[in-house]
C-alpha positions as CSV (number, residue, x, y, z in Angstrom):
1,M,59.8,-23.0,4.8
2,C,56.5,-24.9,4.3
3,Q,55.8,-24.5,8.0
4,V,56.2,-20.7,7.8
5,I,53.8,-20.5,4.8
6,F,51.3,-22.7,6.5
7,A,51.4,-20.6,9.7
8,E,50.9,-17.4,7.7
9,L,47.9,-19.0,5.9
10,L,46.3,-20.0,9.2
11,K,46.9,-16.5,10.5
12,K,45.1,-15.0,7.5
13,I,42.2,-17.4,7.8
14,F,41.9,-16.7,11.6
15,I,41.9,-12.9,10.9
16,Y,39.3,-13.3,8.1
17,V,37.0,-15.4,10.4
18,I,37.3,-12.9,13.3
19,N,36.5,-10.0,11.0
20,L,33.6,-11.9,9.5
21,F,32.3,-12.6,13.0
22,M,32.7,-9.0,14.0
23,E,30.9,-7.8,10.9
24,T,28.1,-10.3,11.5
25,S,27.9,-9.3,15.1
26,E,27.7,-5.6,14.2
27,L,25.0,-6.4,11.6
28,H,23.0,-8.3,14.1
29,K,23.3,-5.5,16.6
30,T,22.0,-3.0,14.1
31,V,19.1,-5.1,12.9
32,G,18.2,-6.1,16.5
33,Y,18.1,-2.4,17.4
34,L,15.8,-1.6,14.5
35,L,13.5,-4.5,15.3
36,E,13.2,-3.5,18.9
37,K,12.2,0.0,17.8
38,I,9.8,-1.3,15.2
39,E,8.2,-3.7,17.7
40,S,7.7,-1.1,20.5
41,R,6.5,1.9,18.4
42,S,3.5,2.7,16.3
43,T,5.8,4.5,13.7
44,P,5.8,2.7,10.3
45,A,8.8,0.3,10.0
46,N,9.9,2.0,6.7
47,D,10.2,5.4,8.5
48,I,12.3,3.9,11.3
49,I,14.6,2.1,8.9
50,N,15.0,5.2,6.7
51,D,15.7,7.5,9.6
52,Y,18.4,5.1,10.8
53,L,20.1,4.9,7.4
54,N,19.9,8.7,6.9
55,T,21.7,9.3,10.2
56,H,24.3,6.6,9.5
57,R,25.5,7.7,6.1
58,Y,29.0,6.2,6.7
59,L,27.5,2.8,6.1
60,S,28.7,1.2,2.9
61,A,26.2,0.2,0.2
62,A,26.8,-3.4,0.9
63,D,26.1,-2.9,4.7
64,R,22.9,-1.0,3.9
65,Q,21.7,-3.8,1.6
66,E,22.4,-6.4,4.2
67,I,20.6,-4.5,6.9
68,L,17.6,-3.9,4.7
69,S,17.5,-7.5,3.5
70,L,17.6,-9.1,6.9
71,T,15.3,-6.5,8.6
72,W,12.6,-6.8,6.0
73,R,12.9,-10.6,5.9
74,I,12.0,-10.7,9.6
75,I,9.2,-8.1,9.2
76,R,7.6,-10.3,6.5
77,N,7.9,-13.4,8.7
78,W,7.1,-11.7,12.0
79,F,4.6,-14.2,13.3
80,K,6.7,-17.2,12.2
81,V,9.8,-15.8,14.0
82,H,7.9,-15.3,17.2
83,Y,6.3,-18.7,16.9
84,L,9.6,-20.5,16.3
85,Y,11.7,-18.6,18.8
86,P,9.3,-17.2,21.4
87,D,11.7,-16.7,24.3
88,L,14.9,-15.6,22.6
89,T,16.3,-12.1,22.3
90,W,16.5,-10.5,18.9
91,G,20.2,-11.2,18.8
92,E,19.6,-14.9,19.5
93,R,16.8,-15.0,16.9
94,L,19.0,-13.4,14.3
95,I,21.7,-16.1,14.7
96,R,19.1,-18.8,14.3
97,I,17.4,-17.1,11.3
98,Q,20.6,-16.7,9.3
99,E,21.0,-20.5,9.6
100,E,17.5,-21.1,8.3
101,T,16.4,-20.8,4.7
102,D,12.8,-21.9,5.5
103,L,10.9,-20.4,8.5
104,T,7.9,-22.7,8.3
105,A,7.0,-25.7,10.4
106,P,4.4,-28.4,9.8
107,D,2.5,-27.7,13.0
108,M,2.1,-23.9,12.5
109,P,-1.4,-22.7,13.0
110,D,-3.1,-20.8,10.1
111,Y,-2.7,-17.3,11.5
112,V,1.1,-17.9,11.8
113,K,1.4,-19.2,8.2
114,F,-0.8,-16.4,6.9
115,E,1.2,-13.8,9.0
116,V,-2.0,-12.2,10.5
117,P,-3.4,-11.8,14.1
118,E,-5.5,-14.9,15.0
119,W,-8.6,-12.8,15.6
120,F,-8.4,-11.4,12.1
121,I,-9.0,-14.5,10.0
122,P,-12.9,-14.7,10.5
123,H,-13.2,-11.1,9.2
124,V,-11.9,-12.0,5.7
125,P,-14.1,-13.8,3.2
126,D,-12.2,-16.7,1.6
127,A,-9.4,-16.2,4.0
128,D,-7.7,-19.4,3.1
129,L,-7.4,-18.2,-0.5
130,E,-6.9,-14.5,0.1
131,L,-4.3,-14.4,2.9
132,P,-1.6,-16.5,1.3
133,H,-1.5,-14.1,-1.6
134,L,-0.8,-11.2,0.7
135,L,2.6,-12.7,1.7
136,G,4.5,-11.8,-1.4
137,Q,6.0,-8.5,-2.3
138,A,3.9,-6.2,-4.4
139,P,5.1,-5.1,-7.8
140,I,5.7,-1.4,-8.6
141,I,2.9,-0.2,-10.8
142,L,2.7,3.1,-12.7
143,R,-0.2,4.9,-14.4
144,A,0.5,6.5,-17.8
145,N,-1.2,9.9,-18.0
146,G,-1.3,9.8,-21.7
147,N,-0.4,7.3,-24.4
148,R,0.9,4.3,-22.6
149,E,3.1,3.0,-25.4
150,K,4.8,6.4,-25.8
151,V,5.4,6.6,-22.0
152,M,6.8,3.1,-22.0
153,E,9.2,4.0,-24.8
154,M,10.4,7.1,-23.0
155,L,11.0,5.1,-19.8
156,A,12.9,2.4,-21.8
157,A,15.0,5.0,-23.4
158,E,16.2,6.0,-19.9
159,G,17.1,2.4,-19.2
160,L,14.1,1.3,-17.2
161,K,12.6,-2.1,-17.7
162,V,8.8,-1.9,-18.1
163,E,5.9,-3.9,-19.5
164,P,2.2,-3.1,-19.8
165,C,-0.3,-4.3,-17.2
166,T,-2.8,-6.8,-18.5
167,Q,-6.0,-5.3,-16.9
168,S,-5.7,-1.5,-16.7
169,P,-5.2,0.2,-20.1
170,Y,-3.2,2.9,-18.2
171,G,-1.0,0.5,-16.1
172,I,2.7,-0.1,-16.5
173,I,4.8,-2.6,-14.5
174,L,8.2,-1.4,-13.4
175,A,10.7,-4.3,-13.1
176,E,12.8,-2.8,-10.4
177,Y,12.9,0.3,-8.2
178,A,14.0,3.5,-9.8
179,N,14.0,7.2,-8.9
180,L,11.1,8.1,-11.2
181,S,11.2,11.8,-10.2
182,D,14.3,12.2,-12.4
183,T,12.7,10.7,-15.5
184,K,11.3,12.9,-18.3
185,P,7.8,11.3,-18.3
186,Y,7.4,12.1,-14.6
187,K,8.7,15.7,-15.0
188,K,6.2,16.2,-17.9
189,G,3.3,14.9,-15.9
190,L,2.9,11.7,-17.9
191,L,3.4,9.3,-15.1
192,E,2.0,8.5,-11.6
193,I,2.6,5.7,-9.2
194,Q,-0.7,3.9,-8.6
195,D,-1.5,0.2,-8.1
196,E,-3.4,-1.5,-10.8
197,G,-6.2,-2.3,-8.4
198,A,-6.7,1.4,-7.7
199,Q,-6.8,2.0,-11.5
200,L,-9.4,-0.8,-12.0
201,V,-11.6,0.7,-9.2
202,A,-11.6,4.1,-10.9
203,L,-12.4,2.5,-14.3
204,D,-15.3,0.5,-12.8
205,I,-16.7,3.7,-11.2
206,G,-16.9,5.0,-14.7
207,V,-17.0,8.8,-14.4
208,K,-17.5,10.6,-17.7
209,P,-16.4,13.9,-19.3
210,K,-18.5,16.9,-18.3
211,Q,-19.8,15.3,-15.1
212,D,-19.6,17.0,-11.6
213,V,-17.6,14.7,-9.3
214,F,-17.1,15.1,-5.5
215,D,-14.1,13.2,-4.2
216,F,-15.1,13.2,-0.6
217,C,-12.0,11.7,1.0
218,A,-9.4,12.9,-1.6
219,G,-6.2,12.6,0.4
220,A,-3.2,13.1,-1.9
221,G,-5.5,12.8,-4.9
222,G,-4.8,9.5,-6.6
223,K,-8.5,9.0,-7.5
224,S,-9.1,12.6,-8.5
225,L,-6.1,12.5,-10.9
226,I,-7.3,9.3,-12.7
227,F,-10.9,10.6,-12.8
228,A,-9.6,13.8,-14.5
229,Q,-7.8,11.5,-17.0
230,M,-11.0,9.5,-17.6
231,M,-12.9,12.8,-18.0
232,E,-10.4,14.1,-20.5
233,N,-9.9,17.1,-18.3
234,R,-13.5,18.2,-19.1
235,G,-16.0,18.6,-16.3
236,F,-15.5,19.4,-12.6
237,I,-13.9,17.5,-9.7
238,Q,-14.3,18.9,-6.2
239,A,-11.7,17.4,-3.9
240,Y,-12.2,17.5,-0.1
241,D,-10.5,15.8,2.9
242,A,-11.2,16.1,6.6
243,A,-7.4,16.6,7.0
244,P,-6.7,19.5,4.6
245,K,-2.9,19.1,4.7
246,R,-3.3,15.9,2.7
247,L,-4.6,18.0,-0.2
248,F,-1.4,20.0,-0.7
249,E,0.2,17.1,-2.6
250,L,-2.8,16.9,-4.9
251,V,-2.3,20.6,-5.9
252,K,1.3,19.8,-6.9
253,R,0.4,16.6,-8.7
254,A,-2.4,18.2,-10.6
255,N,-0.2,21.1,-11.7
256,R,2.5,18.7,-12.9
257,C,0.0,16.7,-14.8
258,H,-1.6,19.9,-16.4
259,I,-5.0,19.1,-15.0
260,S,-7.3,22.1,-14.6
261,I,-10.7,20.6,-13.6
262,I,-9.9,19.8,-9.9
263,K,-10.9,22.3,-7.2
264,I,-9.5,21.8,-3.7
265,V,-11.9,22.7,-0.8
266,T,-11.2,22.6,2.9
267,K,-14.8,22.8,4.0
268,L,-17.8,20.8,3.1
269,P,-20.2,22.6,0.7
270,E,-23.7,23.6,1.7
271,P,-26.1,20.6,1.8
272,H,-28.0,22.0,-1.2
273,K,-25.0,21.5,-3.5
274,K,-25.4,18.3,-5.4
275,F,-23.1,16.2,-7.7
276,D,-23.5,13.6,-10.4
277,H,-21.1,11.3,-8.6
278,V,-19.9,11.3,-5.0
279,V,-16.9,9.1,-4.4
280,V,-16.0,8.0,-0.8
281,D,-12.5,6.4,-0.7
282,A,-13.0,5.8,3.0
283,P,-10.3,5.7,5.7
284,C,-9.8,2.0,6.5
285,T,-7.5,-0.6,8.0
286,G,-5.4,-0.8,4.8
287,T,-5.3,-4.6,5.0
288,G,-5.4,-4.8,1.2
289,T,-2.0,-3.1,1.2
290,W,-0.2,-5.5,3.6
291,R,2.1,-6.7,0.8
292,R,3.5,-3.1,0.8
293,I,3.3,-2.4,4.5
294,P,3.8,-5.7,6.2
295,D,4.4,-4.3,9.7
296,M,0.7,-3.2,9.8
297,R,-0.2,-6.9,10.2
298,W,0.6,-7.1,13.9
299,K,-0.2,-3.5,14.7
300,L,-3.9,-3.8,13.9
301,N,-6.3,-4.7,16.7
302,E,-10.0,-5.4,17.0
303,K,-10.7,-2.0,18.7
304,Q,-9.1,-0.1,15.9
305,L,-11.2,-2.1,13.4
306,A,-14.4,-1.3,15.3
307,N,-13.5,2.4,15.5
308,I,-12.7,2.6,11.8
309,V,-16.0,0.9,10.9
310,K,-17.9,3.5,13.0
311,L,-16.0,6.4,11.3
312,Q,-16.7,4.9,7.8
313,G,-20.4,4.8,8.5
314,E,-20.5,8.4,9.6
315,I,-18.6,9.5,6.5
316,L,-20.8,7.6,4.2
317,N,-24.0,9.0,5.8
318,R,-22.6,12.5,5.5
319,A,-21.4,12.1,1.9
320,E,-24.8,10.9,0.6
321,W,-26.2,14.4,1.2
322,F,-24.4,15.6,-1.9
323,V,-25.7,13.1,-4.4
324,K,-28.2,14.3,-7.0
325,P,-31.4,12.2,-7.2
326,G,-31.0,9.5,-9.9
327,H,-27.2,9.8,-9.6
328,Y,-24.3,7.9,-8.0
329,L,-22.5,7.2,-4.7
330,S,-19.4,5.0,-4.8
331,Y,-17.8,3.6,-1.7
332,I,-14.2,2.3,-1.7
333,T,-11.8,0.8,0.8
334,C,-8.4,-0.7,0.4
335,S,-9.4,-3.4,3.0
336,L,-10.3,-7.1,2.9
337,T,-12.6,-7.2,5.9
338,I,-16.2,-7.9,5.5
339,D,-16.9,-5.4,8.4
340,E,-15.6,-2.4,6.4
341,N,-17.1,-3.6,3.1
342,E,-20.2,-5.7,2.6
343,K,-21.5,-5.2,6.2
344,Q,-20.9,-1.5,5.9
345,I,-23.0,-1.2,2.8
346,Q,-25.7,-3.4,4.3
347,S,-26.0,-1.0,7.2
348,F,-26.0,2.0,4.9
349,L,-28.8,0.5,2.7
350,K,-30.9,-0.3,5.8
351,A,-30.7,3.4,6.8
352,H,-31.1,4.7,3.2
353,P,-33.6,2.5,1.3
354,N,-33.6,5.1,-1.5
355,Y,-30.3,3.7,-2.7
356,A,-29.8,0.6,-4.9
357,V,-26.6,-1.3,-5.5
358,L,-25.5,-1.2,-9.2
359,K,-22.1,-2.8,-8.8
360,E,-20.2,-4.5,-6.0
361,K,-16.7,-6.0,-6.5
362,R,-13.6,-7.1,-4.6
363,Y,-10.1,-6.8,-6.0
364,S,-7.2,-8.5,-4.4
365,P,-3.9,-10.4,-4.9
366,Y,-6.0,-13.6,-5.1
367,R,-8.7,-12.3,-7.4
368,T,-7.0,-9.8,-9.6
369,G,-3.3,-9.9,-8.7
370,T,-3.5,-6.4,-7.3
371,D,-3.6,-4.8,-3.9
372,G,-6.9,-5.4,-2.0
373,F,-9.8,-3.1,-2.7
374,Y,-13.6,-3.1,-2.4
375,L,-16.0,-1.1,-4.5
376,C,-19.7,-0.6,-4.3
377,V,-21.5,1.8,-6.7
378,M,-25.0,2.8,-5.7
379,Q,-27.7,4.9,-7.3
380,K,-29.9,7.3,-5.5
381,R,-33.6,7.0,-6.4
């Protein structure tokens, strides 16, 4: 009798182990497939992963979570994985990685430890301090468009865990991901998703009610919206972008937030049109956002950086046409490189000696605990 029971127990254990192996094998196959696509394409990793999950809806919640967890762990440790297992297939790497809790080694060079291309390090001031702080996962930060305490109370009433940011008076930290579009504060236009660093940049620019502001690279309008809040919806904001389709989202967001002072334009105004404050939130490498988009780390190359620096200079030179004498031009990037920031401003000032720097500041995970930004506010003489 005991032998029969023992045999049945062994059989169950064997079946369990086989099933576990098969599940792990299928998991590795899926993650390996995703990593190969991510490595070979310029498409953002998040888009590739979401497309796969959307077309494989039969996957259980547990399977989805395992796929996401393992895939993003590797993306966030991309250079380390390639350094430790250079000649293995993704399938072989995945087996090794699941056995390891620590993917570091004492002999790793700095660029591997920092998860950046080797050429990139000299382009970042205080790289040994800045880059380690880019390795973590960024918090979810919201901006209250109204009384922050009331907005937090409304979110808490819907079961969301929130706390106030310590630097921005508008900022709210969301403890974990939630579908904000279903919440009352979002539907009422009392809430936006915006990193605290972006909020601090806007606050330091310091636009005021009744001013005329030209948001020269408005995109989806994050800066225009916080400017309107700072201006108490009094004054005028003209929002322009070289890619007009980006502005469609700003129209929807402004309507939802009951903002009436923003005007969308798809063509540059005549050169004689001048503004109190022209803001250039320039296209950039986005290195300050690498906590949120870690696959950008290995996709950036030196030629792309050089091309972006050239484009930024052209945009800045064009934008200054529209600044009233005695008034202000602000230059912003969400990048950490000196090429896109301090050196860009030095080149501009050399070509335009009638401008003086009033404020120059860096924001970053290291300095302010935020995404990485650079701001220079200049006055036209």
